[in-house]
C-alpha positions in Angstrom: 0.0 0.0 0.0 2.8 2.4 0.9 4.3 1.3 -2.4 1.2 2.4 -4.2 1.2 5.8 -2.5 4.9 6.2 -3.3 4.4 5.2 -6.8 1.5 7.7 -7.1 3.6 10.4 -5.6 6.3 9.7 -8.0 4.0 9.7 -10.9 2.6 13.1 -9.7 6.1 14.5 -9.1 7.2 13.5 -12.6 4.0 15.1 -14.2 4.8 18.2 -12.1 8.5 18.2 -13.3 7.5 17.8 -16.9 5.0 20.6 -16.7 7.4 22.9 -14.9 10.2 22.1 -17.2 7.8 22.5 -20.3 6.3 25.9 -19.2 6.7 27.6 -22.6 4.7 24.8 -24.4 2.0 25.0 -21.8 1.8 28.7 -22.2 1.8 28.3 -25.9 -1.1 25.9 -25.6 -3.0 28.2 -23.4 -2.4 31.1 -25.9 -3.6 28.9 -28.7 -6.8 28.2 -26.9 -7.4 32.0 -26.4 -6.7 32.5 -30.1 -9.2 29.8 -31.0 -11.8 31.4 -28.8 -11.2 34.8 -30.5 -11.4 33.1 -34.0 -14.7 31.5 -33.0 -16.1 34.8 -31.9 -14.9 36.6 -35.1 -16.5 33.7 -37.2 -19.8 34.1 -35.3 -19.7 37.9 -35.8 -18.9 37.5 -39.6 -21.7 35.0 -39.9 -24.0 37.5 -38.4 -22.8 40.2 -40.8 -23.2 37.9 -43.8 -26.8 37.3 -42.6 -27.5 41.0 -42.4 -26.0 41.6 -45.9 -28.1 38.7 -47.3 -31.2 40.3 -45.8 -30.3 43.7 -47.2 -29.7 42.1 -50.6 -33.2 40.6 -50.4 -34.8 43.9 -49.4 -32.9 45.6 -52.4 -34.1 42.9 -54.8 -37.7 43.2 -53.6 -37.4 47.0 -54.1 -35.5 46.9 -57.3 -38.6 47.8 -59.3 -39.1 51.0 -57.2 -35.5 51.9 -57.7 -35.7 51.6 -61.4 -38.7 53.9 -61.2 -36.8 56.4 -59.3 -34.1 56.3 -61.8 -36.7 57.1 -64.5 -38.2 59.9 -62.5 -34.9 61.7 -61.8 -32.1 59.9 -64.0 -28.5 60.2 -63.0 -27.4 61.7 -66.3 -28.9 63.8 -68.9 -30.1 60.8 -71.0 -31.2 63.2 -73.9 -31.9 60.3 -76.5 -34.5 58.7 -74.1 -35.9 62.1 -73.3 -36.4 62.9 -77.1 -38.1 59.5 -77.5 -40.4 60.2 -74.6 -41.4 63.6 -75.7 -42.0 62.6 -79.3 -44.1 59.6 -78.0 -46.1 62.1 -75.8 -46.8 64.3 -78.9 -47.6 61.6 -81.4 -49.8 59.7 -79.1 -52.1 62.6 -78.8 -52.3 63.0 -82.6 -50.3 66.3 -82.7 -47.9 67.0 -85.5 -44.4 67.7 -84.3 -42.8 70.9 -85.8 -39.8 71.5 -83.5 -37.9 69.7 -80.7 -34.8 71.2 -79.2 -33.2 70.0 -76.0 -30.4 72.0 -74.3 -28.8 72.1 -70.9 -29.7 74.9 -68.6 -26.9 77.5 -68.2 -27.1 77.4 -64.5 -26.5 74.5 -62.3 -29.1 74.2 -59.5 -26.9 72.4 -57.0 -23.9 70.1 -56.4 -24.3 66.5 -56.8 -24.4 64.3 -53.8 -21.0 62.7 -54.7 -19.4 66.1 -54.8 -20.9 67.0 -51.4 -19.6 63.8 -49.8 -16.2 64.3 -51.4 -15.9 67.9 -50.2 -17.7 67.4 -47.0 -19.9 70.4 -47.8 -23.7 69.9 -48.1 -25.9 72.9 -48.5 -29.0 72.2 -46.5 -31.5 73.9 -48.8 -29.8 73.6 -52.2 -31.4 71.3 -54.7 -29.3 68.4 -55.9 -30.3 68.3 -59.6 -29.6 69.9 -62.9 -32.1 71.1 -65.5 -32.6 70.5 -69.3 -34.7 72.9 -71.2 -36.9 71.6 -74.1 -38.2 73.7 -76.7 -41.2 72.1 -78.3 -43.4 73.2 -81.2 -46.4 71.2 -82.6 -49.6 71.6 -84.5 -53.1 70.2 -83.4 -56.5 70.9 -81.9 -57.2 72.0 -78.4 -58.4 68.6 -77.0 -55.2 67.1 -78.3 -53.2 69.7 -76.5 -55.3 69.1 -73.4 -54.5 65.4 -73.6 -50.8 66.1 -74.2 -50.7 68.3 -70.9 -52.3 65.5 -69.0 -50.0 62.8 -70.6 -47.0 65.0 -69.6 -48.3 65.4 -66.1 -48.7 61.5 -65.8 -45.3 60.8 -67.5 -42.8 58.9 -65.4 -40.0 61.4 -65.9 -40.6 64.8 -64.1 -41.3 67.4 -66.7 -42.5 70.9 -65.8 -44.2 73.1 -68.4 -42.4 76.5 -68.2 -44.4 78.4 -70.9 -47.1 77.9 -73.5 -47.8 80.0 -76.6 -50.8 79.4 -78.7 -51.3 80.7 -82.2 -54.4 79.9 -84.4 -53.5 78.2 -87.7 -54.6 80.6 -90.5 -55.7 77.8 -93.0 -57.8 75.6 -90.9 -60.3 76.4 -88.1 -59.9 74.8 -84.6 -56.2 73.9 -85.3 -53.5 75.7 -83.4 -49.7 76.0 -83.4 -48.3 75.4 -79.9 -44.9 76.6 -78.6 -43.9 75.1 -75.2 -40.9 75.5 -73.1 -40.4 72.5 -70.8 -38.0 71.7 -68.0 -36.9 68.2 -66.9 -34.2 67.3 -64.3 -31.4 64.9 -63.7 -28.8 64.4 -60.9 
């Protein structure tokens, strides 16, 4: 029995000596365990972040149609060819005869773009963040077609403001008028 106790003490003593002599390795193992815990925590945080990104992607995809509509309402650039097509379609759908269509950029810029403000760190609180295109439009038709044109312009996806209208009666035909309009549309 004493032999067993002495044998047990010797085994414990040898383990103690090995541990004491191999302290750097034991400390290395403890440090590795801490690193493993930190890595597990980082992994969990990244998984949560990936879940949030996935949910944001889902929300974006669900609202992609609305975002496309916003791009049509206030485009990021001038997009003059598409604007000409839209205005021509508005005129022709109402049975009007197009005489003139000129599109030109406004001389004045109505505000800095959002990207410029972020880059410079200066954001004007009340300054609009868009630019203007002027459209000079001339067409011929009757009053009801003109009225329908105005309604179609109001309901058009792209923002178009009517700045001025000039009406002149056609000398040759009763009930037909020549219209000169100045329109404004906007882009970012």
